[in-house]
N, C-alpha and C positions, 0 to 999 in steps of 0.2 A: 504495500500501500504507501502512497505517497504524503511524507511526511508534511508537503506543502500544502495538504487538505486539513491538518491539522489546525490550532488555536496558536496563536503567536502574542499575545500580550504579556507574558511575563517578561518575554524576551529583549521586550522595551517598558517594561515599568518605569523604569525609573529617567525617560527620556523625560527633556524640562518642560517637554509640549505634550505632554500625553495626556491635558484635557481634551485634543485633539483628535484623539485616538476614535478608529472605526476600525470593524471586521464583521461581516457578512457571510451566509452561507443562501445564497441564492439557487434558485431553481423553476423552470415554467416548463407547461407542458402546451401542445398544439393537439389539440384532440382531433381524432381522426372523425369524430362527428361536427365538429365547428365548436363544441365548449372547450374554453383554456382556462390554465389552472396557474397562479403562481402562490411560488412560497420564500419567505425569508426567514430567518433566522439572525437577530442583530444583536450588535454589542455595540457602546458607544460612549464616549469620553473614558475618565480612568474609571476603573472597575476598581481597584482596590478602596474609590470612596462610593459607597452604594447609596451614600446620601445625593449623589450629581451622577453618580454614571444612570447610563440608560439601555436595558437588556429585554428582550422581548421577542415574539414571533409575529407574522401579518401572511394570512392567506386569501388573494385575492379568485373569486371564483368567474371566471368572465364566459355568461353563457353565450350561446351562438344567435340570437337575439338581441344582442348588444347592451344588455342587461348585466349589472354587476352583483356580487354579493361578498362582501372583507369583512373577516373574522380577523381581529388583532387580539392581543393576548399581552401587555405590557404593565407591571405596577412597582411602586417602591418596595423594595428589598424582594424583589422576586429571586426565588431558589431556581439555581444554573448551578450546572457545571460544565466545563471545558476539558477536552484531552488535549497535552499537547504531543503525544506520538500519531493519532490518527484522525479523522475525521470522526467525532461524536459527541455532538454537542446536545446536552440535555436541559430544556427550562421548562421549569414549572411541569412535569412530568413528560413533556413534549422531548421529540427524540427528530434529529438529522443525522444518520451515519453513515459510514461507508462500512457494507455488511460483505465485501469481497472485492479482489481488484476491480476499481473502476464500476462497481456496483452501489449503488445508494439506495436506503431505505429513509421515508418520511412519515413517522405518526405523530397525529394533532387531535387534541381534543378543546374544546371548550362549552362552560357550560350555559356559558351565551349562546341562543339560539340552537344548543347544540349538536355542534357542529362536532365533527369527526371525520379524520382523512387518513387513508391509508395507501402509500404511493409507494411502487419502487421503480428504481428508473436503471440501465445499463447502458453503458457506452458502446456506442456503435465503430466511432471513428476516432484516432489520437488523440488526446488530451493533448490542449494547447499549455506549453509549461515557459518559465522565463519572461513574463511580462512584468516588468519592472519600469515606474516612473518615478523617475527623479524630478521632481518638481523646484521651485525657486524657494534658496534659502532651506530652512530646516523641512521643508511637506515632501512627502512621498506617499507615491502608494505602491501597493504589489498586488497582481491581479493573476488566477491561473481559471483558465476553462478545463474543469475537469472533464467535462463530457459535452462536448461542442453539439455534437446530434447521438442521441441515444434512446433508446425503446421504453416505455415508460406505461405501466397497469397500477390500479390501483381504485378505489372507490372512494367515493366523497357525498357526506351529506350534511343537512342542516335541516333546521325548523324555522318556519317564520308564521306571520300572519294567514300565510295560504297554505299553511300545512306543510309535511314532511317531505322532503326534496333526497333523492337519491341518485347517484351518477356513478356510471362504470366508466374511468377514465383510462383510454388507450391512445397512444398516439407520439408524437417525438418528446423527447426531452432534451432539456439543457439545462446544465449545471454549472456554475462558478463561484469561486470562492475569493474576497476582495479582502485588503486590511492594508492598515497605514497610520500619517499621521497627518493630517492637512485642513485647512480651513474650507469648509466645503464654500461658504457663503463666498469664495474670492475662488474658484474654481470653474471653470468651462470644459465641460466633457459632452462627447459622442460614443454613442454606443450602440451596437445592434448584431442580431446574431440570425442567420439564416440558413435554411438546410436542406436537403432532397434527401430522402430515406432510398429513393432507388438508383443512385448511383455507387452509392453514398458519397457526398459532399457534403462539408459545412463550410460557412461562409463566417466570419466574426470579426466584427472590427473595435477598436477601442482607444480613442484618442483625449487625452486630459493636456489641460494649461491651467497656471496659476495669471494672478495678473501679470501684465506685459512682460507674458513670455509667449515664446513659441510652444505650439503642439510637440508632443511625446507619444508614441503607440505605434499603432499599424494596421492592417488587413490583413487576419488571417487567416488560410485555408489548411482542413485536416481530412484526409482519407483514411480509409483501415490502417494503414501503415504509418502513417508518418503524416508531420504537420510542416506549412512553411508561411513565410512572411512576409508583406511589401510594408518597411517600417519608415516613417517619418525621416526625412520630407519627401520620400518619393511618392508619396501620396498627393493626388490630386481631388481636393473635394469641390463640387458647386451645387450651389441651392439654386434649383431651378423654380422654387413654388412655397409659396408661406401661404397660413391658415390661423385668424386668430381661431382659438380652441379652447371654450370654457376659460375666459381670458389671458391664454396662454399664449405664446407667437411659437407657434409649430413649421419644421418644414414636412411639407406634404408630399417634396417630390426631391431627390439629392441626385446626384452620381458620385462614382469615386473611381480613379485610372491611374493605373501606374504599370513601371515597370521596373525590376530589379533583377539583376542574375537570370535566373531562369522564370521566374517568376512573373506574368501580366496579369494585369485586369482591368476589368473598363465594364462595372454594372451600374443600376440605377434602382434605385428603390422610390416608391408610390407607394403612398398612405392607403390602407385599403380601411381601416377601422381605429376609431378612436376611443377608446374606453374610460368611462369618468370614474376615478379611485375617490371616492370621500361619501358625503353624506347624500343622497338625491341626485341632486342636481349641482351641487359644490363639491370640487374638488378637482383635483389635477388631470389630465388625459394623459391615457399609456396608450400608446401608439403600434397599431398591429400594419406591417408593410408587406409587400410581395416584391421581390428582386427579380431583377432579371440581367440578362448581357453574356459578357466571355471571360472566362478565365482559364491561361494556361501555366500547366506546370510542366516542367522538364520536355514540353514538347506536345505532351497532352493537352487535348482541349477540351473544355467543359463549357458547355452551353445551356444555360439557368434561364428556364422560364415560370417566371412568376410562382417563386417560391418565398412561402410566407416565414414571416420571424416578429422578431420583436424590435424595436428599436428605440432609444432616447435622445434626446437632446437637451441639454443642463445649459443653459446661460444664465447663470442667476443675475447677472447685473444687468441683463433685458428687461424686469421682472418691474 
């Protein structure tokens, strides 16, 4: 098992900027039936101080009709354990763990709305490692995409005013792990993940910068045996369309292209749907898009047509 999937806080707990610590384990599922799911186990700020730290779990269900159901569990002095040998995070009895090489299990329950989730994800394409992002001054981020493309199965259920709902989940899974020390309000970042299980191939990008700095990161590809990267500044991003969605300015069409060594890409992302994450119509948009274009790796060309995935555009200083 990969140690980078384990927790990292204790190795940095004496850093003088530890109040800006963050670490999360993120997973999403693109369901074959059009229903989608997002799970995140998170820790923020100095975990040595339970009065100021923030630890919890968020589960977001995005139905095929565009509606969302969100379950959040976080409160002061919440019980949790972190494993520094492998991915094995437990928060108030909920668990995100690596059960075998490149295979993950999530168990979650919330008495509010009687929410239950049992989920298993196994990787298909190679993991993306070594994604370090050194930012301005003391700020830095580490990022690992352990499952750029995986197979996911599970059961999700909850109750609301309309009764009991149960969904059997089957589809494409994605999992990454992020940690570092940074001021989020001063960061701009782009992130997205798209995959095709028939090839199979995954396309993931992550770019971040702090104020008055240039981007760091890249555009990453993985198949069943290896992974490849186009790193900044060998990537060009062009925003071709914008819309205001729930009060937030978001790109509805963007293209990325670049060439480096034996890798080249020319892809376009178009917004398919924006899910509103929050209470009722008050909340932030979470973007689902379709990627099309061509990728060439060591002379092998992949033609991608409308493969789905999630993408994010966070420019906090624009809000």
